[in-house]
C-alpha positions in Angstrom: 138.4 93.2 9.2 136.8 89.9 9.8 133.3 88.6 10.6 130.6 86.0 9.8 128.7 86.6 6.7 125.4 84.8 6.2 123.2 84.3 3.3 121.7 81.6 0.9 124.2 79.5 -1.0 124.3 80.2 -4.7 124.8 76.6 -5.7 123.4 74.6 -2.8 120.4 76.7 -2.0 121.0 76.1 1.8 119.8 78.9 4.1 123.1 79.4 5.9 121.9 82.5 7.6 119.3 80.6 9.6 121.7 77.8 10.3 124.3 80.2 11.6 121.8 82.2 13.8 120.6 78.9 15.3 124.1 77.8 16.0 124.8 81.2 17.6 121.6 80.9 19.8 122.7 77.4 20.8 126.1 78.7 21.8 124.5 81.6 23.7 122.4 79.4 25.9 125.0 79.4 28.8 125.0 83.2 28.6 121.3 83.4 28.9 121.3 81.0 31.8 123.9 83.3 33.5 121.7 86.4 32.8 118.7 84.6 34.2 120.6 83.6 37.3 121.8 87.2 37.7 118.1 88.4 37.5 117.1 85.8 40.1 120.0 86.9 42.4 119.0 90.6 41.9 115.4 89.7 42.9 116.7 87.8 46.0 119.0 90.8 46.8 116.0 93.1 46.7 114.0 90.8 48.9 116.9 90.6 51.4 117.3 94.4 51.4 113.5 94.6 52.2 113.9 92.1 55.0 116.9 94.0 56.3 114.9 97.2 56.3 112.1 95.6 58.1 114.4 94.0 60.7 116.0 97.4 61.3 112.6 98.9 61.9 111.8 96.0 64.2 115.0 96.5 66.1 114.2 100.2 66.6 110.7 99.4 67.8 112.0 96.6 70.1 114.7 98.8 71.6 112.4 99.9 74.3 112.2 96.3 75.5 115.9 96.3 76.3 115.0 97.5 79.8 113.8 95.4 82.7 111.2 97.9 83.7 109.2 97.2 80.6 108.6 93.6 81.6 108.3 94.5 85.3 105.6 97.1 84.7 102.5 96.5 86.8 99.1 97.9 87.2 97.0 98.1 90.3 93.2 97.9 90.3 91.0 98.6 93.3 87.7 96.8 93.7 86.3 100.0 95.3 88.3 103.1 94.2 86.0 105.3 96.2 87.5 103.8 99.4 91.1 102.8 98.3 93.0 103.8 95.2 96.4 102.3 94.3 99.2 102.5 91.8 101.9 100.0 91.1 105.6 100.6 90.3 108.1 98.4 88.6 109.0 96.7 91.9 105.5 95.8 92.9 104.8 92.1 93.8 102.0 90.6 91.7 99.1 89.3 93.7 95.7 90.0 95.3 95.8 92.0 98.5 92.9 92.5 100.8 92.5 95.7 102.8 90.2 96.5 105.6 89.4 100.2 106.0 89.7 101.0 109.7 89.2 104.8 109.5 89.2 107.5 107.0 91.6 110.5 107.0 90.1 113.6 108.5 91.1 117.3 108.6 92.3 119.0 111.7 91.0 122.4 112.8 91.2 124.7 115.8 88.5 127.1 116.8 89.4 130.5 118.3 87.4 132.4 120.8 84.8 134.9 119.5 85.8 138.5 118.7 84.0 141.8 119.1 84.3 142.8 115.5 86.3 142.0 112.3 87.9 145.3 111.3 88.0 147.7 114.2 89.5 146.2 117.4 93.0 144.8 117.5 93.2 141.1 118.5 96.5 141.5 120.2 98.2 138.6 118.4 102.0 138.7 118.3 102.7 135.8 116.0 101.4 132.5 114.7 103.7 129.6 114.2 102.9 126.8 111.7 104.9 123.5 111.6 104.6 119.9 110.7 103.4 117.4 113.3 106.8 115.7 112.7 108.3 118.4 115.0 106.5 116.8 118.0 108.6 115.0 120.6 106.3 111.9 120.6 105.3 109.6 117.8 102.9 106.8 116.9 104.8 103.5 116.4 103.1 101.3 113.9 102.7 97.6 114.5 104.7 96.9 111.3 107.8 98.4 113.0 107.7 95.8 115.8 109.7 92.6 116.0 112.5 93.8 114.0 110.3 95.0 111.1 108.4 91.7 110.9 105.3 93.3 112.4 102.4 91.7 114.2 99.8 89.3 112.8 96.3 90.7 113.1 93.6 88.9 114.9 91.9 88.8 118.3 93.2 88.1 121.8 91.3 86.7 124.8 91.8 88.3 128.2 90.7 86.7 131.5 91.2 88.8 134.6 91.7 87.5 138.1 88.0 88.0 138.9 86.9 85.7 136.1 86.0 88.5 133.6 86.6 87.5 130.0 86.9 89.8 127.0 87.8 89.0 123.4 89.6 92.1 122.0 89.5 92.5 118.2 92.9 93.8 117.0 92.4 92.9 113.3 92.2 96.6 112.3 94.8 97.9 114.7 97.5 100.0 112.9 99.6 101.5 115.8 100.6 100.5 119.2 98.2 103.1 120.6 95.4 101.3 118.8 96.3 98.1 120.8 96.6 100.0 124.1 93.2 101.8 123.6 91.4 98.6 122.5 92.6 96.6 125.6 91.9 99.4 128.1 88.4 99.9 126.6 87.5 96.3 127.0 84.7 96.7 129.6 84.3 93.1 130.6 87.8 92.9 132.2 89.7 95.2 134.6 93.2 95.5 133.2 95.5 98.3 132.3 97.8 98.2 129.2 100.7 100.6 129.0 103.9 101.2 127.1 107.1 100.6 128.9 110.2 101.5 126.9 110.4 99.1 124.0 107.4 96.9 124.9 103.9 96.6 126.2 102.8 95.5 129.6 99.3 94.6 130.8 98.4 94.8 134.5 95.6 92.9 136.2 93.5 95.3 138.3 90.5 93.1 138.9 91.4 92.2 142.5 90.3 88.6 142.3 92.0 85.4 143.3 92.2 83.7 140.0 94.8 83.6 137.3 95.4 86.5 134.9 95.5 85.1 131.3 96.0 86.6 127.9 95.9 84.2 124.9 95.7 84.1 121.1 92.3 83.4 119.5 92.0 81.3 116.3 94.9 81.0 113.9 96.4 84.5 114.5 99.3 84.9 116.9 98.5 88.4 117.8 99.0 88.1 121.6 102.2 86.1 121.1 103.6 88.6 118.6 102.8 91.4 121.0 104.7 89.4 123.7 101.8 89.7 126.2 100.5 86.1 125.9 100.8 84.1 129.1 99.4 83.2 132.6 100.4 84.9 135.9 98.9 85.0 139.4 96.3 87.6 140.4 97.5 91.1 140.3 100.4 90.2 138.1 101.7 91.8 134.9 102.0 90.2 131.5 104.7 91.3 129.1 107.8 90.0 127.4 110.4 87.9 129.2 113.5 89.6 130.5 115.7 90.6 127.7 113.0 90.5 125.1 111.6 93.6 123.5 109.0 94.5 120.9 111.0 97.2 119.2 114.5 96.4 118.2 116.9 96.4 115.3 117.1 93.4 113.0 118.4 92.7 109.5 114.9 93.5 108.2 114.8 97.0 109.8 114.6 99.7 107.2 117.5 102.3 107.2 114.8 104.9 106.7 113.4 104.2 110.2 116.7 104.9 112.0 117.3 108.0 114.0 113.6 108.7 114.4 113.0 108.5 110.7 116.0 110.7 109.7 117.5 107.7 108.1 120.9 107.4 106.5 121.9 109.6 103.5 124.3 108.2 100.9 125.2 108.8 97.2 123.6 107.2 94.2 126.6 104.9 93.6 127.4 103.6 90.2 130.6 102.9 88.2 133.7 104.0 90.3 131.4 105.8 92.7 133.1 107.9 95.5 133.1 106.5 99.0 130.2 107.4 101.2 132.6 107.0 104.1 136.0 105.3 104.7 137.2 102.8 107.3 140.9 103.0 108.0 142.4 99.9 109.6 145.5 100.5 111.7 147.8 98.1 113.5 148.9 98.3 117.2 151.6 100.7 116.3 149.2 103.1 114.5 150.4 102.3 111.0 147.7 102.1 108.4 147.0 98.5 107.3 144.2 99.2 104.8 141.7 101.9 103.8 138.4 100.6 102.7 136.0 102.8 100.7 132.4 102.0 101.7 129.8 102.7 99.0 126.2 102.2 100.0 124.6 103.2 96.7 124.3 100.8 93.7 127.5 99.0 92.6 127.9 99.0 88.8 130.4 98.2 86.1 130.7 98.9 82.4 130.2 96.0 80.0 130.2 95.8 76.2 126.8 96.7 74.6 125.8 93.6 72.6 123.6 95.8 70.3 126.2 98.5 69.7 129.8 97.1 69.1 132.5 99.4 70.5 130.1 100.9 73.1 129.6 100.1 76.8 126.5 100.0 79.0 126.2 100.1 82.8 125.4 96.8 84.5 124.2 97.0 88.1 125.8 94.3 90.2 124.3 95.3 93.6 121.4 97.6 94.3 121.6 100.3 96.9 121.3 99.2 100.5 117.8 99.6 102.1 117.9 97.6 105.3 120.2 97.2 108.3 121.0 93.7 106.9 122.0 95.3 103.6 124.3 97.8 105.4 126.0 95.1 107.4 126.6 92.9 104.4 127.9 95.8 102.3 130.4 96.8 105.0 131.6 93.2 105.6 131.9 92.6 101.9 133.8 95.8 101.1 136.2 95.5 104.0 137.4 92.1 102.9 137.3 90.5 106.4 139.1 93.4 108.1 136.0 94.7 109.7 133.0 92.9 111.3 129.7 94.9 111.2 126.9 93.7 113.4 123.9 94.7 115.5 124.9 95.7 119.0 123.9 93.5 122.0 121.4 96.1 123.1 119.4 95.7 119.9 119.4 99.5 119.4 122.8 100.2 117.9 125.3 99.0 115.3 128.9 98.0 115.9 132.0 97.9 113.7 134.8 95.7 115.1 138.4 95.2 113.9 138.7 91.6 113.0 142.3 91.2 113.9 143.4 91.5 117.5 145.4 94.7 118.2 144.0 96.6 115.2 141.9 99.7 115.5 139.5 101.5 113.2 139.1 105.1 112.2 136.0 106.4 110.4 136.4 109.2 107.8 133.4 111.0 106.3 132.9 110.9 102.5 133.8 114.0 100.5 130.3 115.0 99.5 127.8 113.5 102.0 127.0 112.9 105.6 126.7 109.2 105.8 129.1 108.6 108.7 127.5 111.5 110.6 124.1 110.0 110.0 125.4 106.8 111.5 126.9 108.7 114.5 130.4 107.4 113.7 132.1 110.2 111.9 135.6 110.6 113.2 135.2 107.7 115.7 138.2 105.5 116.5 138.8 102.3 118.5 138.9 98.6 118.2 135.1 98.6 118.3 133.1 101.5 117.2 129.4 101.9 118.1 126.8 104.1 116.4 125.3 104.6 119.8 121.5 104.4 120.1 119.8 104.9 116.8 116.4 103.5 117.7 114.1 105.1 120.2 111.4 103.4 122.3 107.7 102.9 121.3 106.0 106.2 120.6 109.3 107.9 121.7 112.1 110.0 120.1 115.8 110.3 120.8 117.1 113.3 122.6 120.1 113.2 120.2 117.8 114.7 117.6 116.9 117.7 119.7 118.4 121.2 119.0 118.5 120.5 115.3 120.4 117.3 115.8 123.1 118.5 118.1 121.3 116.7 120.9 121.5 116.9 124.7 124.8 116.7 126.6 125.0 113.8 129.1 125.4 115.0 132.7 123.4 115.9 135.8 121.2 118.8 136.9 119.6 119.8 140.2 116.0 120.8 140.6 115.4 122.9 143.7 111.7 123.0 144.6 109.9 126.2 145.7 109.8 124.7 149.2 113.6 124.6 149.3 114.2 120.8 148.9 116.1 119.5 145.9 116.8 116.4 143.8 119.2 115.5 141.1 118.5 114.1 137.6 121.0 112.2 135.5 120.8 112.4 131.8 122.7 109.6 129.9 124.1 109.6 126.4 121.5 108.0 124.2 118.5 108.7 126.4 115.2 109.3 124.8 112.8 112.2 125.5 110.4 110.0 127.5 113.3 108.5 129.5 114.4 112.0 130.5 110.9 113.0 131.4 110.5 109.7 133.4 113.8 110.3 135.2 112.6 113.8 136.4 109.2 112.4 137.6 110.8 109.5 139.4 113.5 111.6 141.1 111.0 114.3 142.2 108.7 111.9 144.0 105.6 113.4 142.4 105.6 117.0 143.5 107.5 118.2 140.4 106.2 116.8 137.2 107.6 116.8 133.7 105.6 116.3 130.5 105.5 117.5 126.9 104.3 121.0 126.6 101.0 122.0 125.0 102.5 122.2 121.5 104.2 118.8 121.9 107.6 120.2 120.8 109.1 120.8 124.2 109.1 119.9 127.9 107.1 121.6 130.7 108.2 121.4 134.4 105.5 122.1 137.0 106.4 122.5 140.7 103.3 121.9 142.9 105.1 123.0 146.1 104.9 126.6 147.5 107.4 129.0 148.9 110.3 130.5 146.9 111.4 130.0 143.3 111.8 126.9 141.2 115.5 126.6 140.3 117.0 124.2 137.8 120.7 124.3 137.3 123.3 122.1 135.7 125.9 120.4 137.9 127.8 118.4 135.3 127.6 119.0 131.6 124.8 121.1 130.2 121.7 118.8 130.0 119.3 121.3 131.6 120.4 124.1 129.3 120.2 121.9 126.3 116.7 120.9 127.3 115.7 124.6 127.7 114.7 124.1 131.3 117.6 125.7 133.2 116.3 128.7 135.2 117.8 130.8 138.0 114.4 131.2 139.6 110.8 130.9 138.5 108.2 132.2 140.9 105.1 130.5 139.5 106.8 127.1 139.5 106.3 126.5 135.7 109.1 126.2 133.2 108.4 125.6 129.5 111.4 124.8 127.3 109.7 126.1 124.2 110.4 124.5 120.8 113.3 122.1 121.3 113.8 122.0 117.5 113.5 118.3 116.8 115.3 117.4 113.6 112.8 115.9 111.2 114.5 116.8 107.9 117.8 115.2 106.9 119.7 114.4 103.7 117.8 111.1 103.5 114.4 112.8 103.6 112.4 112.1 100.4 111.5 115.2 98.4 108.1 113.6 97.8 107.5 113.6 101.6 107.9 117.4 101.9 105.0 119.8 102.1 102.6 117.3 103.6 103.3 114.8 100.8 102.9 117.2 98.0 106.6 117.2 97.3 108.6 119.9 95.4 108.2 118.9 91.8 110.9 119.5 89.2 112.3 122.5 87.5 115.3 124.8 87.2 116.8 127.0 90.0 119.0 130.0 89.4 121.5 130.8 92.2 123.2 134.2 92.5 126.1 134.6 94.9 127.3 137.7 96.8 129.5 138.7 93.8 126.6 138.6 91.4 127.7 135.4 89.7 124.8 133.2 88.7 124.3 129.6 87.7 121.3 127.5 87.0 120.8 124.0 88.2 118.1 121.5 87.2 116.1 119.4 89.7 114.7 116.4 87.8 112.7 113.3 88.6 116.0 111.5 89.2 116.6 113.7 92.3 114.9 111.8 95.1 116.2 113.2 98.4 117.1 116.4 100.1 120.7 115.3 99.8 120.3 115.1 96.0 119.3 118.8 96.0 122.1 119.8 98.3 124.6 118.0 96.1 123.2 119.8 93.0 123.5 123.2 94.7 127.0 122.5 96.0 128.0 121.2 92.6 127.3 124.6 91.0 131.0 125.4 90.6 130.6 128.9 89.2 128.9 130.4 92.3 130.3 130.8 95.9 127.4 129.1 97.6 127.1 126.3 100.1 123.9 124.3 101.0 123.3 122.2 104.1 120.7 121.1 106.6 119.9 124.1 108.8 120.8 124.3 112.4 117.2 123.6 113.5 117.0 120.4 111.4 113.8 121.5 109.6 115.0 122.7 106.2 117.8 123.6 103.8 120.2 126.5 104.6 121.9 128.3 101.6 124.9 130.4 102.7 127.4 132.6 100.9 131.0 131.6 100.5 132.0 134.1 97.8 132.6 137.0 100.3 131.0 139.7 98.1 128.7 142.5 99.2 125.5 141.5 97.5 122.6 139.6 99.0 122.5 136.0 97.7 119.4 135.1 95.7 117.7 131.9 94.8 115.0 132.0 92.1 112.8 129.6 90.2 113.6 129.7 86.5 111.1 127.0 85.7 108.8 125.2 88.1 108.5 126.0 91.8 111.2 123.8 93.4 112.9 126.7 95.3 109.6 128.1 96.5 108.5 124.7 97.8 111.8 124.1 99.5 111.4 127.5 101.2 114.7 128.9 99.7 113.3 131.2 97.0 114.2 134.8 97.6 117.2 136.7 98.9 119.1 137.0 102.2 117.3 139.3 104.5 120.4 140.8 106.2 123.5 140.2 104.0 125.7 142.4 106.1 125.2 140.3 109.2 124.3 136.8 107.9 124.2 136.3 104.1 122.0 133.2 104.2 118.6 131.9 103.1 117.0 129.6 105.7 114.4 127.3 104.2 113.0 126.3 107.5 109.7 124.4 107.2 108.5 126.2 110.4 106.6 129.3 109.2 106.1 132.2 111.5 103.6 135.0 110.8 104.1 138.1 112.9 101.5 140.8 113.6 101.2 144.2 115.2 99.2 144.4 118.4 96.7 146.7 116.6 96.0 144.3 113.7 92.3 143.5 113.5 90.8 140.1 112.9 90.4 140.8 109.2 94.1 141.9 108.9 95.2 138.8 110.7 
């Protein structure tokens, strides 16, 4: 065994122990430096770990900023919230916006006649029907819809009639075309008459003077020019747009939501590898398929690596969903790779799809889950050029194609035989509007048979002012009179009312928030039970925006034999059985009140005959003839 022994020399007296200890300490200095360095590194390591911990906490806190909407958030503040309140979404444009309050919203009420008592005498009521004003066959076109969606600048116009009368008409607060018409016709200093003619406004001079009839802009606004009534004509003339010009027409700025009288165009959400909303099949002259193009109108996305989470992907939106006619045209042209040219029709009221190569033809196929092609009136269409047909009505007008729940009115002719025995023929063309049909009847009759909207505004009334026999209306080609509800084998009093022509005002594109007078339907869970007793629950969330979204959710409930669609009257959702069982189908709200607000909560009333639940927004309350006022 060996070692170092220290002590004090016996002979020299030298303190060898101290010397050796000092030598050892000197030799140990590098070790102490290393130990000190280790301690410093451990201190740094602790600091780095603390920094890392803080950075991880910062990353977690900052994760919410990894979304565009955080930086796009906006807040709207009203200078007078008692008059106007506002909220701003992520897409709001920053700025200061001035609003002039023209009128305040008011309630509508109808007063009945007086009654003898409240609880003794029956009032004799059979039924009351309640329905949205959207069911009317007329509308109020806003100025913002004019000029291809570019609208009309607000200001004043100066009118000088042929007798020298001058009036400055203030249109700065006008909202609708009716506002313009009323303001001009109520200008007492001039004798003129403004009226709506199809897709534009015309103003007639009725002063009877010898001077010129002039309408001009006042100040910096181009109101008269935008309304296409500016100009100068001779006495007794009419001012309006030049031939070929209209106020209401399609442009690339026209919103898809405004097409088909506001029914719009329904399509899927889109996304990564989204299914086609509809397909365009291109065929050569021999009928062989050249190409099949999937058209997706929702957002176009792809998966890209997530920079914050290696090995994971995130969705990156390349194109947002289409919103305007221009977006639709560009999307079709892009996704067909030059095989198809989409454009606005020459009439300014339709869209066209044309095969780019001569000799080729097109065939339109509907998507597997939606009604996009049907909404565009091209489902199943074939030809070198395919037209949507008319998808834009005139000012304050609606398309006859949306009557009868969307099945429309057949083109053809019908004969009206007056009570005095004379007759005339009316022609109904494909794409006609309601007002055009009414005008055609009034023009053909010569004035002794008049057509107009009925009292409820949801149908047509025919009045024969002649005397003698019965008023007879019969189809000669097609079934237009029957479709219009005015066909009659003989009416002695000369008055025919079509009744409710069931204008379609709900479609797949209808926003859920617009239902129930703008109250919407909310969110929640719906339980569906089919005719075999099988049930499934679906969830309606804030991500579901349209009626089509709800229909897709219901039809996607694979466990139950149920199908949902827009009903035959075009005013709600129809839920029908496909399971073929013997039980009445049921729809119940599990949470929330979505089914109730959609009008589909409950069970089929007559499952043996028709196992369906009709969520029509038209509500009918029936009474017994003996029901008193209090019971009513």
